N, C-alpha and C positions, 0 to 999 in steps of 0.2 A: 216197888217191886212187890212188896209185901201185899199191897192193897190189890196191885194185880193176880196174884196168887191167891187170894180171898175171893174175886170176882171169878176167876176160872173154876175155882172148886165149887163155887154156887150155880154156875153156868154149865156144870158138866150134866151129861145125862145120866138116867138111872142104869149106867151100866154095870154090868157084875165084877169087870175087871176094867181099872182105869189106871192112869199114870200121868204124872204129871212132869215135864222137862224144862228145866229151866237151861238156855244156853247162852254163848257169846262168841261173837265172831268179833276176829281181828285181823286187820289187813298188815300185810308185812311192806318192807320199801322196796319193792320189784318196780321199776322204773316202766313207764308206759303203761300202765295197767290203771285203767280205773278199780278203785276201790272202796270198801265200806266197812263200817264197823257196826256192831248190833249186839243189842241184848235181849232177848225173849222169851218168852213163858209159853208151853204148848200142853192141852190136855189132848192125852189121845187116848181113844176107848178099844173096846176089842175087836174093833174092825178095822183097826188104824187108821180111823179118820182123825185129822187134828184140827184143834182150834186153838185160839191165843193170840196175844199181844205182841208185837215186837217195835221197839223203837230203833231207828238205823239214821248213822251219819255217811255220806257219800261224800268224794271228792273225785273229781276227774284227774287224769293222771296230768300230771306235770302244770296243774294250776290251782297255786295256792286259794286264789278268791273263789273257789267253785264249791264250797263246802255246803252243803244240804243237811238239814234235820228233819228229819219225820220222828214225831212223839206218838205212842201208840196207837199205831196203826193196829187194827184188826185182821188176822190172818187165819185162813183155813184151806185143807188140803188133805194130804194122805201122808202117810210113814211107810216107806218100806225099810226092814232091816235086814241088814247082810250079816250072815256070822262068820268067824275068824274060817279062813280058808276058802269062803266062797269067792274071793274077788281079791281079798288081802289076807295078809296074816293076822290083823286085827280085825274087829265087829267094829261096825259103823250102821248109821241111819241116815236115810235118804228122805227128806221132806219136801214135797214136792207143794208149795205154798201159794196161795192167790191173794191179791188184796183189791178193796174197791177203792183206793187210794187214786187220786187222780195223777200220780207222776210213777208211783210203784206197780209194776205190770204183774210179775211175777217172781218167787223165788224159787231156786232149786238148792237147798242147803245139804250138804254133805256133813254130819256132824260127826265128830270123831275122827274122821278121813285123813289118812297121814300125809297123802299127797299134798304140795304146796298152793294154795289159793284155788280149792277146786269150788269152794261155793259160789254161786252166782245167784246176781239180783239183777233184772231188766226192766229198765225203764221204759215208761210211753214214748219217749224219744229214740227208742232202741239204742241205747248205751246199756253196757254190760259191763256191772261191777262186780269184781272178785274179793273173795277172802277165805281164811280160814275160823273154822266153826268147830267148836267143841261142847261138851255137856257141863255143866256146872253142879247140878243136883237134878236128881230124878227120884222121885218118890213113886209108890203105888197103893191104891186104895182099893178094897173090894167092899161091895154093898152087900149086906146079909138079909 
């Protein structure tokens, strides 16, 4: 993951304000739901454009042998920040992300959202995987 952070920092655009967000997604034991676990890192510029890398493990509902692992997928998209009191009592970020991976079509990650299994990944064969995502570390940088 440190190697990924260095890669992201090097590829950051020359933005005045930028932040790096490391996040994780952990599925729970809800039955009948396709689920995913993930770890990722995103660089977000002052225009809320996000670029990064994510590693994902998916599993179809009630199918023990259906685990698929996707390492270091490049993702890009946008962030929308919701402040406390706007939708929920706690702030959270929504990341609408896309990949050029052959299987993962797009991601709708609600990071630090308190509702259960709110984050979603859509596969190319139209399976919907769900999980809970949360921030691990956030750092900001200013270029002067």
